[in-house]
Backbone as numpy.savetxt, mean C-alpha at the origin, in Angstrom:
# Nx Ny Nz CAx CAy CAz Cx Cy Cz
-13.10 17.62 2.97 -12.17 16.59 3.44 -12.70 15.49 4.26
-14.19 15.58 4.35 -14.97 14.35 5.03 -14.94 13.07 3.90
-14.87 13.34 2.81 -14.92 12.18 2.10 -13.58 11.42 1.88
-12.57 11.80 2.59 -11.34 11.10 2.96 -11.39 9.63 2.83
-10.73 8.90 2.15 -10.73 7.59 2.19 -9.71 6.90 3.12
-9.94 5.78 3.97 -9.03 5.24 4.87 -8.79 3.88 4.51
-7.59 3.24 4.59 -7.18 2.18 4.29 -6.27 1.48 5.38
-6.34 0.09 5.31 -5.21 -0.65 5.97 -4.29 -1.52 5.00
-3.14 -1.32 5.32 -1.93 -2.07 4.49 -1.26 -3.05 5.29
-1.05 -4.25 4.58 -0.06 -5.27 5.27 0.79 -5.78 4.03
1.90 -6.40 4.54 2.85 -7.10 3.61 2.57 -8.71 4.04
1.54 -8.77 4.94 1.53 -10.19 5.37 2.63 -10.72 6.58
3.01 -9.58 7.15 4.29 -10.10 8.09 3.76 -11.23 8.69
4.62 -12.19 9.16 4.40 -13.38 9.70 4.42 -13.16 11.42
3.11 -13.21 11.79 3.25 -12.87 13.43 3.39 -14.01 14.34
3.47 -13.56 15.66 3.56 -14.64 16.83 2.19 -15.02 16.99
1.92 -16.18 17.60 0.70 -16.47 18.21 0.67 -16.13 19.71
-0.18 -16.27 20.62 -0.10 -15.62 21.81 0.82 -16.43 22.87
1.47 -17.50 22.43 2.53 -18.16 23.08 3.83 -17.71 22.65
3.78 -16.49 21.71 5.23 -16.07 21.30 5.94 -17.02 20.33
5.30 -17.78 19.58 5.92 -18.85 18.60 5.36 -18.08 17.08
6.33 -17.83 16.41 5.98 -17.52 14.85 5.15 -18.69 14.23
4.17 -18.17 13.75 3.26 -19.18 12.77 3.79 -19.35 11.52
3.09 -20.31 10.85 3.49 -20.68 9.49 3.12 -19.52 8.49
3.80 -19.44 7.37 3.32 -18.86 6.33 1.89 -18.92 5.99
1.35 -20.10 5.92 -0.03 -20.39 5.62 -0.96 -19.85 6.58
-0.51 -19.87 7.89 -1.43 -19.26 9.06 -1.36 -17.72 8.82
-0.27 -17.19 8.51 -0.26 -15.75 8.31 -0.96 -15.25 7.14
-1.15 -16.08 6.17 -1.95 -15.59 4.92 -3.61 -15.70 5.30
-3.96 -16.80 6.02 -5.08 -16.92 6.58 -5.53 -15.86 7.44
-4.68 -15.36 8.39 -4.81 -14.38 9.32 -4.90 -12.99 8.56
-4.28 -12.70 7.54 -4.46 -11.52 6.84 -6.02 -11.60 6.25
-6.46 -12.70 5.90 -7.89 -12.65 5.34 -8.80 -12.22 6.53
-8.59 -12.89 7.71 -9.45 -12.56 8.80 -9.45 -11.03 9.05
-8.36 -10.64 9.21 -8.35 -9.16 9.41 -8.99 -8.42 8.31
-8.86 -8.77 7.06 -9.61 -8.02 5.98 -11.12 -8.00 6.33
-11.56 -9.25 6.68 -13.04 -9.47 6.91 -13.64 -8.38 8.06
-12.69 -8.46 8.94 -12.97 -7.54 10.36 -13.08 -6.03 9.68
-12.08 -5.82 9.02 -11.89 -4.40 8.40 -13.27 -3.89 7.77
-13.73 -4.98 6.80 -14.78 -4.69 6.09 -15.95 -4.53 6.89
-16.18 -5.31 7.88 -17.21 -5.07 8.72 -17.43 -3.94 9.39
-16.09 -3.34 9.90 -16.07 -2.16 10.50 -16.17 -0.76 9.68
-16.11 -0.91 8.54 -16.22 0.18 7.59 -15.01 0.77 7.22
-13.81 -0.02 7.28 -12.56 0.54 6.57 -12.84 0.63 4.99
-12.30 1.55 4.43 -12.65 1.56 2.97 -11.77 0.79 2.19
-10.51 0.47 2.47 -9.52 -0.29 1.64 -8.86 -1.23 2.31
-8.36 -2.35 1.77 -7.41 -3.42 2.36 -6.38 -3.35 1.27
-5.16 -3.11 1.51 -4.05 -3.20 0.54 -2.94 -4.15 0.95
-2.71 -5.13 0.06 -1.60 -6.01 0.36 -0.43 -5.96 -0.53
0.76 -6.00 0.22 2.12 -5.67 -0.62 2.69 -6.95 -1.04
3.35 -6.99 -2.01 4.08 -8.19 -2.72 5.39 -8.00 -2.20
6.13 -9.09 -1.57 7.51 -9.20 -1.20 7.76 -10.76 -1.27
9.03 -10.95 -1.52 9.71 -12.18 -1.61 10.84 -12.53 -0.57
10.44 -12.09 0.62 11.36 -12.22 1.67 10.70 -13.26 2.81
11.70 -13.77 3.75 11.05 -14.66 4.85 10.14 -13.96 5.76
10.29 -12.65 6.00 9.52 -12.07 7.02 8.07 -11.95 6.64
7.89 -11.94 5.22 6.47 -11.62 4.75 5.75 -12.90 4.01
4.67 -12.98 4.24 3.96 -14.27 3.65 3.12 -14.01 2.28
3.11 -12.78 1.84 2.32 -12.49 0.75 3.23 -12.07 -0.52
3.29 -13.14 -1.29 4.05 -12.91 -2.71 3.13 -12.59 -3.84
1.99 -12.87 -3.72 0.90 -12.77 -4.74 -0.36 -12.16 -4.13
-0.43 -10.98 -4.17 -1.44 -10.09 -3.51 -2.83 -10.64 -4.13
-2.77 -10.65 -5.38 -4.15 -10.83 -6.02 -4.80 -12.25 -5.66
-3.84 -13.11 -5.25 -4.56 -14.40 -4.90 -5.35 -14.42 -3.39
-4.59 -13.52 -2.55 -5.06 -13.48 -1.28 -6.32 -12.50 -1.54
-6.29 -11.41 -2.24 -7.31 -10.48 -2.44 -8.71 -11.27 -3.11
-8.46 -12.20 -3.78 -9.56 -13.10 -4.34 -10.22 -13.74 -3.16
-9.42 -14.34 -2.21 -10.09 -14.91 -1.11 -10.88 -13.79 -0.16
-10.35 -12.81 -0.04 -10.85 -11.81 0.63 -12.35 -11.43 -0.14
-12.30 -11.30 -1.44 -13.26 -10.84 -1.94 -14.50 -11.72 -1.93
-14.19 -12.95 -1.70 -15.42 -14.16 -1.49 -16.16 -13.81 0.04
-15.35 -13.22 0.73 -15.97 -12.98 2.09 -16.13 -11.60 2.68
-16.24 -10.50 1.65 -16.46 -9.18 2.04 -17.42 -8.81 1.17
-17.96 -7.47 1.43 -19.00 -7.07 0.51 -18.89 -5.49 -0.12
-17.94 -4.82 0.80 -17.86 -3.44 0.34 -16.28 -3.01 0.23
-15.52 -3.47 1.19 -14.10 -2.98 1.14 -13.23 -3.19 -0.24
-12.82 -2.03 -0.69 -11.86 -2.15 -1.79 -10.68 -2.97 -1.73
-10.22 -3.57 -2.82 -9.18 -4.61 -2.65 -8.12 -4.14 -3.41
-7.08 -3.70 -2.90 -5.81 -3.09 -3.42 -4.49 -3.89 -3.17
-3.51 -3.55 -4.03 -2.26 -4.17 -3.78 -1.46 -2.97 -3.14
-0.16 -3.02 -2.62 0.42 -1.95 -2.02 1.84 -2.35 -1.73
2.71 -2.65 -2.82 2.25 -2.50 -4.26 2.49 -3.82 -5.03
2.04 -3.70 -6.28 2.35 -4.94 -7.04 3.64 -4.41 -7.80
4.88 -5.29 -7.78 5.97 -4.99 -8.42 5.89 -5.15 -9.90
5.34 -4.12 -10.49 5.14 -4.35 -12.20 6.47 -4.46 -12.86
7.77 -4.15 -12.17 8.96 -4.09 -13.04 9.24 -5.46 -13.30
8.99 -6.36 -12.20 9.51 -7.88 -12.50 8.23 -8.83 -12.85
7.21 -8.26 -13.16 5.82 -8.91 -13.57 5.64 -8.56 -15.12
4.71 -9.38 -15.58 4.20 -8.93 -16.96 2.83 -8.12 -16.88
2.91 -7.19 -17.42 1.70 -6.10 -17.34 0.19 -6.74 -17.88
0.41 -7.88 -18.84 -0.78 -8.36 -19.38 -1.36 -9.24 -18.12
-0.40 -10.23 -17.58 -0.92 -10.95 -16.53 -1.33 -10.23 -15.37
-0.66 -9.16 -14.93 -1.19 -8.34 -13.83 -2.40 -7.69 -14.09
-2.69 -7.39 -15.24 -4.17 -6.92 -15.66 -5.17 -7.87 -15.46
-4.64 -9.15 -16.08 -5.71 -10.27 -16.12 -6.14 -10.70 -14.58
-5.08 -10.67 -13.73 -5.27 -11.23 -12.58 -6.06 -10.12 -11.60
-6.01 -8.82 -12.01 -6.83 -7.80 -11.43 -8.24 -7.77 -11.74
-8.26 -7.89 -13.20 -9.53 -8.08 -13.73 -10.40 -9.21 -13.15
-9.75 -10.24 -12.76 -10.51 -11.46 -12.19 -10.86 -11.06 -10.77
-10.03 -10.45 -9.90 -10.45 -10.11 -8.67 -11.64 -9.04 -8.68
-11.49 -8.19 -9.79 -12.73 -7.11 -9.89 -13.78 -7.83 -10.23
-13.98 -8.90 -10.90 -15.03 -9.78 -11.10 -15.52 -10.34 -9.94
-14.72 -11.01 -9.21 -15.08 -11.65 -8.03 -15.69 -10.83 -6.97
-15.30 -9.62 -6.83 -15.55 -8.54 -5.81 -16.49 -7.46 -6.33
-17.15 -7.75 -7.75 -18.17 -6.90 -8.05 -17.58 -5.36 -8.11
-16.33 -5.49 -8.82 -15.80 -4.06 -9.06 -14.96 -3.34 -8.18
-14.29 -4.09 -7.13 -13.66 -3.59 -5.93 -12.11 -3.59 -6.11
-11.63 -4.01 -7.11 -10.30 -4.17 -7.35 -9.44 -2.90 -7.63
-8.23 -2.60 -7.00 -7.53 -1.40 -7.11 -6.03 -1.73 -7.14
-5.41 -2.22 -8.25 -4.04 -2.28 -8.29 -3.25 -0.97 -8.09
-2.08 -1.12 -7.01 -1.24 0.00 -7.01 -0.01 -0.64 -7.38
0.67 0.02 -8.46 1.81 -0.55 -9.15 2.96 0.46 -8.74
4.08 -0.41 -8.58 5.34 0.33 -8.12 6.49 -0.49 -8.37
7.62 0.18 -8.13 9.00 -0.74 -8.39 9.38 -1.42 -7.31
8.68 -1.21 -6.10 9.10 -2.14 -5.03 10.21 -1.55 -4.05
10.22 -1.70 -2.82 11.23 -1.26 -2.13 12.43 -2.13 -1.75
12.00 -3.33 -2.25 13.15 -4.49 -2.10 13.43 -5.02 -3.58
14.47 -5.60 -3.90 14.96 -6.20 -5.11 14.92 -7.61 -5.40
14.40 -8.40 -4.38 14.54 -9.88 -4.51 13.83 -10.43 -5.68
12.89 -9.74 -6.11 11.79 -10.33 -7.34 12.65 -10.27 -8.51
13.79 -9.41 -8.66 14.40 -9.03 -9.90 15.19 -10.61 -10.41
16.12 -10.86 -9.38 16.81 -12.12 -9.88 16.10 -13.53 -9.73
14.83 -13.29 -8.86 13.99 -14.41 -8.87 13.33 -14.74 -10.06
12.77 -13.79 -10.64 12.20 -13.87 -12.18 12.95 -13.57 -13.21
14.26 -13.33 -13.11 15.33 -13.42 -14.10 15.46 -12.06 -14.74
15.25 -10.95 -13.95 15.44 -9.49 -14.56 16.80 -8.90 -14.02
17.36 -8.18 -14.86 18.62 -7.53 -14.62 18.36 -6.25 -13.93
18.94 -5.94 -12.65 18.82 -4.87 -12.01 19.17 -3.33 -12.60
20.17 -3.79 -13.68 20.59 -2.54 -14.43 19.49 -2.01 -15.49
18.43 -2.91 -15.53 17.37 -2.44 -16.23 16.22 -1.82 -15.39
16.53 -1.68 -14.00 15.60 -1.09 -13.16 14.57 -0.17 -13.54
15.14 0.98 -14.29 14.25 2.09 -14.62 13.50 1.85 -15.82
14.32 1.14 -17.00 13.50 1.00 -18.25 12.50 0.04 -18.07
12.47 -0.92 -17.14 11.44 -2.03 -16.76 10.30 -1.52 -16.34
10.37 -0.59 -15.45 9.22 -0.03 -15.03 8.32 0.94 -15.99
9.52 1.91 -16.57 8.93 2.81 -17.62 8.15 2.12 -18.69
8.70 1.06 -19.16 8.06 0.46 -20.46 6.65 -0.32 -19.94
6.81 -1.17 -18.89 5.70 -1.78 -18.60 4.41 -0.98 -17.96
4.92 0.08 -17.24 3.82 0.98 -17.11 3.07 1.51 -18.16
3.71 1.88 -19.16 3.19 2.31 -20.54 2.28 1.32 -21.06
2.70 0.05 -20.99 1.92 -0.91 -21.60 0.79 -1.11 -20.80
0.75 -1.11 -19.36 -0.27 -1.41 -18.39 -1.37 -0.42 -18.75
-0.79 0.83 -18.93 -1.95 1.99 -19.15 -2.49 1.81 -20.32
-2.05 1.23 -21.53 -2.76 1.00 -22.68 -3.86 -0.13 -22.50
-3.51 -1.11 -21.66 -4.46 -2.22 -21.28 -5.69 -1.69 -20.41
-5.32 -0.48 -19.88 -6.56 -0.22 -18.98 -7.66 0.28 -19.91
-7.40 0.61 -21.13 -8.51 1.04 -21.99 -9.37 -0.09 -22.46
-8.93 -1.54 -22.13 -9.59 -2.64 -22.66 -9.97 -2.72 -24.14
-8.97 -2.22 -24.77 -9.15 -2.37 -26.37 -8.11 -3.09 -26.84
-8.15 -3.47 -28.08 -6.87 -4.17 -28.67 -5.56 -3.30 -28.53
-4.49 -3.91 -28.24 -3.28 -3.20 -27.99 -2.17 -3.32 -28.97
-1.70 -2.32 -29.41 -0.38 -2.62 -30.18 0.77 -1.88 -29.46
2.00 -2.53 -29.24 2.80 -2.18 -28.23 4.18 -2.83 -28.61
5.36 -2.09 -28.54 6.52 -2.77 -28.59 7.56 -1.96 -27.77
8.35 -2.94 -27.07 9.61 -2.19 -26.15 10.65 -3.28 -26.16
11.47 -3.08 -25.10 12.63 -3.79 -24.96 12.64 -4.82 -23.98
11.48 -4.69 -23.34 11.55 -5.62 -21.83 10.67 -6.88 -21.82
9.72 -6.97 -23.10 8.84 -8.17 -23.32 8.47 -8.21 -24.75
8.11 -9.28 -25.44 7.66 -9.38 -26.84 6.57 -8.56 -27.02
6.59 -7.88 -28.33 5.61 -6.96 -28.79 4.32 -7.46 -28.86
3.45 -6.57 -28.96 2.06 -7.19 -29.10 1.33 -6.49 -30.33
0.45 -7.16 -31.01 0.00 -6.35 -32.32 -1.35 -6.74 -32.39
-2.23 -5.53 -32.11 -3.60 -5.72 -32.08 -4.22 -6.85 -31.08
-3.73 -6.92 -29.97 -3.72 -7.94 -28.97 -4.90 -7.60 -28.04
-6.00 -8.60 -27.84 -7.14 -8.17 -27.19 -6.77 -9.01 -25.77
-7.06 -8.52 -24.68 -6.84 -8.95 -23.31 -7.99 -9.39 -22.63
-8.28 -10.38 -22.20 -9.24 -10.74 -21.39 -9.06 -11.48 -19.91
-9.97 -11.23 -18.96 -11.38 -10.92 -18.88 -11.29 -9.29 -18.91
-12.73 -8.80 -19.59 -12.72 -7.46 -19.33 -13.51 -7.15 -18.13
-13.43 -5.97 -17.52 -14.02 -5.59 -16.45 -15.58 -5.15 -16.78
-16.33 -5.22 -15.70 -17.76 -4.64 -16.10 -18.02 -3.33 -16.21
-17.04 -2.54 -15.33 -17.04 -1.04 -15.29 -16.46 -0.53 -16.52
-15.59 -1.35 -17.27 -14.85 -0.85 -18.44 -13.47 -0.34 -18.05
-12.98 -0.18 -16.75 -11.69 0.37 -16.51 -11.44 0.04 -15.06
-10.07 -0.51 -14.94 -9.79 -0.65 -13.44 -9.19 0.71 -13.03
-9.34 0.66 -11.66 -9.15 2.02 -10.91 -7.49 1.82 -10.49
-6.57 1.98 -11.34 -5.02 1.62 -11.12 -4.17 2.95 -10.50
-3.50 2.73 -9.45 -2.68 3.54 -9.00 -1.27 3.53 -8.99
-0.32 4.53 -8.91 1.03 4.29 -8.85 1.72 4.61 -7.44
2.30 3.84 -6.98 2.86 4.00 -5.70 4.40 4.47 -5.80
4.81 5.91 -5.21 6.00 6.44 -5.16 6.48 6.76 -3.86
7.78 6.48 -3.79 8.60 6.52 -2.63 9.19 8.00 -2.30
9.14 8.75 -3.31 9.81 10.19 -3.16 10.80 10.73 -4.31
10.61 10.06 -5.43 11.25 10.51 -6.60 10.54 11.38 -7.39
10.96 12.83 -7.78 10.21 13.56 -8.72 10.03 13.19 -9.84
10.84 12.27 -10.53 10.53 11.66 -11.88 9.56 10.97 -11.78
9.41 10.00 -10.79 8.25 9.14 -10.54 6.88 9.80 -10.24
6.96 10.90 -9.72 5.71 11.65 -9.55 5.25 12.40 -10.95
6.31 12.88 -11.59 6.07 13.41 -12.97 5.41 12.35 -13.96
5.88 10.97 -13.82 5.64 9.91 -14.73 4.20 9.57 -14.43
3.86 9.67 -13.13 2.35 9.18 -12.71 1.48 10.28 -13.25
2.05 11.46 -13.24 1.03 12.60 -13.72 0.66 12.41 -15.32
1.98 12.17 -15.90 1.99 12.18 -17.48 0.90 10.99 -17.91
0.74 9.87 -17.16 -0.18 8.77 -17.40 -1.58 9.19 -16.92
-1.67 9.95 -16.23 -3.04 10.45 -15.49 -3.41 9.51 -14.53
-2.75 8.98 -13.79 -3.02 7.98 -12.79 -3.09 8.67 -11.20
-3.71 8.13 -10.43 -3.69 8.60 -9.14 -2.28 8.09 -8.53
-1.87 9.04 -7.53 -0.57 9.06 -6.82 -0.67 8.48 -5.58
0.06 7.46 -5.02 0.14 7.07 -3.70 1.41 7.37 -3.19
1.58 8.19 -2.17 2.96 8.41 -1.60 3.27 7.46 -0.38
4.41 6.84 -0.42 4.78 6.01 0.69 5.64 6.95 1.59
5.18 7.39 2.69 5.78 8.23 3.68 6.00 7.39 5.03
7.26 6.74 4.99 7.65 5.91 6.29 8.63 6.35 7.06
8.95 7.74 7.12 9.81 8.22 7.95 10.03 9.78 7.72
10.22 10.47 8.92 10.32 11.83 9.01 8.97 12.60 8.84
9.04 13.93 8.84 7.69 14.50 9.19 6.94 14.58 7.79
5.69 14.18 7.72 4.94 14.07 6.39 4.89 15.42 5.64
5.09 16.52 6.31 5.06 17.65 5.61 6.20 17.73 4.33
7.25 17.09 4.61 8.29 17.33 3.69 7.86 16.64 2.58
6.82 15.94 2.25 6.20 15.53 0.96 5.61 16.59 0.40
4.99 17.73 0.95 4.36 18.69 0.33 4.81 18.98 -1.11
6.09 19.15 -1.26 6.64 19.39 -2.59 6.15 18.59 -3.78
5.98 17.31 -3.10 5.78 16.20 -4.29 4.09 16.35 -4.58
3.34 16.65 -3.58 1.77 16.94 -3.91 1.79 17.97 -4.97
2.41 19.09 -4.70 2.44 20.15 -5.44 2.98 19.82 -6.83
3.96 19.16 -6.95 4.67 18.80 -8.29 3.64 17.97 -8.98
2.89 17.12 -8.41 1.88 16.18 -9.22 0.88 16.92 -9.72
0.22 17.91 -8.85 -0.92 18.71 -9.33 -0.28 19.85 -10.43
0.69 20.31 -10.41 1.29 21.27 -11.39 1.59 20.45 -12.50
2.20 19.01 -12.43 2.36 18.34 -13.74 1.14 17.99 -14.42
0.08 17.56 -13.79 -1.05 17.24 -14.41 -1.81 18.38 -15.17
-1.54 19.49 -14.47 -2.20 20.75 -15.27 -1.33 21.11 -16.63
-0.03 20.94 -16.36 0.79 21.29 -17.59 0.83 20.23 -18.67
0.59 18.96 -18.25 0.50 17.78 -19.23 -0.98 17.60 -19.81
-1.92 18.18 -19.04 -3.35 18.11 -19.75 -3.92 16.86 -19.25
-3.50 16.47 -17.96 -4.05 14.99 -17.60 -5.01 15.43 -16.24
-5.37 14.25 -15.62 -6.36 14.50 -14.49 -5.51 14.41 -13.31
-5.83 15.50 -12.44 -5.24 15.55 -10.99 -6.08 14.88 -10.13
-5.96 13.39 -9.73 -6.66 12.66 -8.92 -6.29 13.04 -7.52
-7.14 12.85 -6.64 -6.96 12.77 -5.19 -5.66 11.85 -4.86
-4.72 12.59 -4.14 -3.69 11.68 -3.78 -3.78 11.03 -2.38
-3.03 9.81 -2.36 -3.09 9.05 -1.26 -1.78 9.01 -0.53
-1.71 8.59 0.71 -0.56 8.37 1.36 -0.49 7.16 2.28
0.54 6.52 2.31 0.51 5.47 3.42 1.72 5.43 4.35
1.46 5.12 5.53 2.60 5.11 6.64 2.26 4.19 7.71
3.31 3.66 8.31 3.23 2.69 9.21 2.61 3.11 10.65
2.04 2.37 11.29 1.41 2.75 12.49 0.89 1.35 13.42
0.26 1.57 14.57 -0.22 0.66 15.39 -1.08 1.35 16.40
-2.27 0.77 16.72 -3.36 1.34 17.57 -3.51 0.24 18.67
-3.34 0.69 19.91 -3.89 -0.05 21.26 -4.68 0.80 21.92
-4.99 0.41 23.31 -5.80 1.14 24.24 -5.17 2.45 24.74
-3.85 2.36 24.92 -3.14 3.55 25.43 -2.02 3.85 24.52
-1.29 4.92 24.62 -0.21 5.15 23.95 0.84 4.31 24.28
1.20 4.12 25.68 2.24 3.31 26.13 2.15 1.75 25.83
0.82 1.33 25.92 0.72 -0.21 25.36 0.88 -0.25 23.82
0.53 0.78 23.17 0.81 0.52 21.53 2.39 0.72 21.27
3.03 1.37 22.10 4.44 1.54 21.97 5.28 0.27 22.20
4.69 -0.15 23.35 5.42 -1.45 24.01 5.02 -2.71 23.14
3.95 -2.79 22.55 3.42 -3.99 21.61 4.27 -3.86 20.35
4.38 -2.45 19.94 4.90 -2.33 18.44 6.51 -2.18 18.40
7.21 -1.47 19.44 8.66 -1.28 19.21 9.47 -2.48 19.13
9.41 -3.49 20.06 10.36 -4.75 19.95 10.48 -5.48 18.76
9.15 -5.59 17.98 9.03 -6.30 16.82 9.36 -5.24 15.64
9.18 -4.01 15.72 9.52 -3.24 14.57 10.96 -2.96 14.53
11.66 -2.89 15.76 13.23 -2.73 15.81 13.86 -4.12 15.09
13.39 -5.30 15.51 13.78 -6.42 15.01 13.76 -6.17 13.43
12.60 -5.77 12.81 12.47 -5.84 11.41 13.32 -4.64 10.90
13.13 -3.49 11.37 14.16 -2.26 10.92 15.50 -2.63 10.87
16.10 -3.26 12.24 17.51 -3.63 12.19 17.92 -4.80 11.03
17.04 -5.64 10.79 17.34 -6.56 9.68 17.29 -6.01 8.35
16.52 -5.06 8.09 16.54 -4.32 6.77 17.56 -3.42 6.81
17.89 -2.75 7.86 18.96 -1.73 8.05 20.37 -2.26 7.70
20.42 -3.56 8.23 21.86 -4.36 8.09 22.13 -4.46 6.42
21.12 -4.59 5.80 21.25 -4.69 4.32 21.71 -3.39 3.61
21.10 -2.29 4.40 21.20 -0.94 3.69 22.01 -0.13 4.25
22.87 -0.57 5.16 23.79 0.16 5.81 23.37 1.25 6.83
22.09 0.96 7.49 21.55 1.85 8.53 22.08 1.37 9.77
22.37 2.40 10.71 22.63 1.97 12.10 21.44 1.29 12.87
21.63 0.47 13.90 20.61 0.03 14.72 19.79 1.11 15.30
18.25 0.68 15.15 17.43 1.79 15.63 17.43 1.80 17.30
17.58 3.14 17.65 17.42 3.41 19.05 16.06 3.79 19.68
15.76 3.50 20.73 14.52 3.86 21.38 14.21 5.35 21.20
15.20 6.19 21.41 14.89 7.62 21.30 14.56 8.16 19.88
15.24 7.34 19.03 14.89 7.70 17.65 13.32 7.29 17.18
12.97 6.17 17.72 11.68 5.51 17.64 10.74 6.52 18.29
11.07 6.89 19.62 10.04 8.00 20.20 9.83 9.12 19.47
10.96 9.69 18.95 10.97 10.94 17.95 10.00 10.78 16.83
10.13 9.61 16.17 9.43 9.25 15.34 7.75 9.27 15.36
7.29 8.76 16.47 6.08 8.48 17.00 5.63 9.89 17.44
6.34 10.71 17.95 5.97 12.04 18.39 5.90 12.94 17.26
6.58 12.97 16.24 6.67 14.20 15.27 6.83 13.57 13.76
7.11 12.19 13.67 7.35 11.59 12.36 6.31 10.94 11.85
6.58 9.86 10.92 5.49 9.18 10.34 5.29 7.72 10.81
5.35 7.55 12.16 4.92 6.40 12.67 3.43 6.83 13.54
2.54 6.13 13.11 1.09 6.56 13.82 0.83 5.42 14.81
1.53 5.59 15.81 1.63 4.63 16.87 0.90 5.04 18.07
0.06 4.72 18.82 -0.80 5.21 20.11 -2.08 4.73 20.38
-2.66 5.47 21.20 -4.03 5.26 21.39 -4.96 5.64 20.31
-6.25 5.28 20.25 -7.02 5.72 19.09 -7.01 7.31 18.93
-7.09 8.08 20.17 -7.11 9.46 20.07 -5.91 10.02 19.59
-4.73 9.38 20.00 -3.33 9.90 19.45 -3.30 9.67 18.14
-3.59 8.48 17.46 -3.43 8.21 16.09 -4.47 9.10 15.42
-5.55 9.34 15.74 -6.70 10.04 14.94 -6.29 11.43 14.83
-5.80 12.05 15.85 -5.11 13.31 15.86 -3.99 13.57 14.81
-3.08 12.43 14.83 -2.02 12.64 13.99 -2.42 12.49 12.57
-3.44 11.53 12.28 -3.76 11.24 10.81 -4.30 12.69 10.48
-5.31 13.12 11.11 -6.07 14.35 10.89 -4.92 15.53 10.44
-4.03 15.77 11.40 -2.92 16.79 10.94 -2.22 16.39 9.67
-1.70 15.23 9.52 -1.28 14.77 8.23 -1.88 15.04 7.08
-3.13 14.58 6.96 -4.02 14.65 5.81 -4.43 16.30 5.55
-4.44 16.95 6.48 -4.82 18.22 6.38 -3.50 19.11 5.92
-2.41 18.73 6.50 -1.15 19.44 5.94 -0.86 19.32 4.51
-1.15 18.00 3.96 -0.72 17.67 2.67 -1.90 17.69 1.80
-3.20 17.97 2.20 -4.11 17.98 1.37 -4.69 16.66 0.46
-4.24 15.58 1.18 -4.48 14.10 0.45 -5.91 13.78 0.56
-6.20 13.00 -0.31 -7.74 12.37 -0.30 -7.67 10.96 0.21
-6.78 10.37 0.63 -6.59 8.93 1.20 -5.61 8.82 2.11
-5.73 8.02 3.09 -4.81 7.65 4.23 -4.85 6.16 4.37
-3.85 5.49 4.23 -3.63 4.14 4.57 -2.54 3.96 5.56
-2.92 3.29 6.61 -2.06 2.79 7.81 -1.44 1.31 7.37
-0.10 1.23 7.39 0.40 -0.28 7.40 0.56 -0.50 8.72
-0.63 -1.60 9.09 -0.78 -1.77 10.35 0.05 -3.11 10.90
0.83 -3.61 10.08 1.79 -4.82 10.56 3.28 -4.32 10.14
4.09 -4.25 11.05 5.57 -3.97 10.74 6.19 -5.00 11.86
6.47 -6.16 11.41 6.97 -7.12 12.31 6.07 -8.01 12.86
6.36 -8.75 13.78 5.77 -10.11 14.29 4.81 -9.79 15.51
4.15 -8.67 15.41 3.21 -8.28 16.57 2.15 -9.44 16.86
1.96 -9.89 18.02 1.02 -11.17 18.03 -0.45 -10.98 17.45
-0.94 -12.11 17.05 -2.22 -12.03 16.31 -3.15 -11.20 17.07
-3.40 -11.44 18.38 -4.42 -10.92 19.19 -4.26 -9.32 19.22
-2.98 -8.85 19.20 -2.87 -7.42 19.30 -3.09 -6.90 17.71
-2.72 -7.72 16.85 -3.08 -7.21 15.47 -4.63 -7.05 15.17
-5.40 -7.96 15.62 -6.84 -8.05 15.51 -7.45 -6.85 16.22
-6.79 -6.59 17.53 -7.20 -5.26 18.26 -7.01 -3.98 17.77
-5.84 -3.86 17.05 -5.44 -2.80 16.30 -6.35 -2.51 15.10
-6.87 -3.46 14.42 -7.80 -3.48 13.31 -9.04 -2.97 13.84
-9.39 -3.56 14.92 -10.72 -3.19 15.47 -10.94 -1.81 16.03
-9.69 -1.34 16.67 -9.62 0.20 17.39 -9.81 1.09 16.02
-8.93 0.85 14.87 -8.70 1.52 13.73 -10.03 1.72 13.19
-10.96 0.83 13.00 -12.19 0.97 12.47 -13.38 1.54 13.40
-13.27 1.33 14.67 -14.48 1.65 15.50 -14.04 2.79 16.26
-12.68 3.29 16.49 -12.38 4.35 17.23 -11.71 5.41 16.42
-10.58 5.25 15.61 -9.73 6.05 14.84 -10.71 6.82 13.92
-11.22 5.93 12.98 -11.86 6.54 11.84 -12.99 7.59 12.03
-13.97 7.15 13.22 -14.85 8.17 13.52 -14.51 9.60 13.86
-13.38 9.27 14.67 -12.67 10.50 15.22 -11.92 11.41 14.28
-11.31 10.69 13.30 -10.65 11.64 12.13 -11.78 12.35 11.40
-12.82 11.60 10.99 -13.96 12.09 10.24 -14.65 13.36 11.10
-14.74 13.03 12.40 -15.30 14.13 13.21 -14.36 15.39 13.18
-13.02 15.22 13.29 -12.12 16.30 13.32 -11.93 17.18 11.72
-12.08 16.23 10.86 -12.10 17.01 9.50 -13.37 17.64 9.15
-14.47 17.13 9.72 -15.73 17.91 9.59 -15.79 19.22 10.32
-15.13 19.18 11.43 -15.05 20.44 12.27 -14.15 21.34 11.35
-13.10 20.92 10.78 -12.16 22.06 10.26 -13.11 22.52 8.84
């Protein structure tokens, strides 16, 4: 368990400055780059940037921001979290990540998914009634592209390809691509069928409830004769000097974000008691370095995963608090988790 990979995820949430004013999208994007540079310096293994097309988030093209990060870092893996493959073109996604891979000397890691929001579908001219077939077909094509050989493919969601060679090639010969899954058994089996690593989005409730999906992935790869890669999980969290400080810095902004999304999905407004329960026993990793480290160690041990990513921005937490959270994650949380797992 000591070779566990640790990452930080963000959607480029637009933060406040220290005067309580929301910054511009441009400032928010530059801020993510600074946070990634800090994470690289502190030994965090991965930075993952999610794709969104909503006013709360500044990142709509993760690969563009990852390219900027590549130029200023030396070791951190550069991932998406996720790339919404359903409303994109697999060939262009491959080309963009192969380019990031070149700029970073082999550190690019696309995580492909259907996305938790649907704004990209009408934005790029896709019909939501094709939601399932879009991802199924495009993932099939992307997997073929990973072999970096001429591709022949046909489907219903894009023009066919005949002996098409795609450039640039990677130096290693293959991108390390993952699939992000939110809790659908069909998605787990699909990932296993393609022989790709699985990233579980665990954003609420006790993480142990995802144990059946971990087991399903492993059983499916065995039955299908594909490779059972180490499984990853990502969950939201926030680190400050003390538990109380972390909760008070995180909760007001988290509630605004949660209630805004909840209004679209029919959820009731978030209550403080519900938040506290999720911090205590669910999938919010909010607290002091010791508290967060112990909770991460429990979760990865319970599920037997090989990677843990913390979504360190959920709402407009101030820039200074975000930087401190990244610093504490790298300097305090990760060494403690590694020590705990070594003891186990």
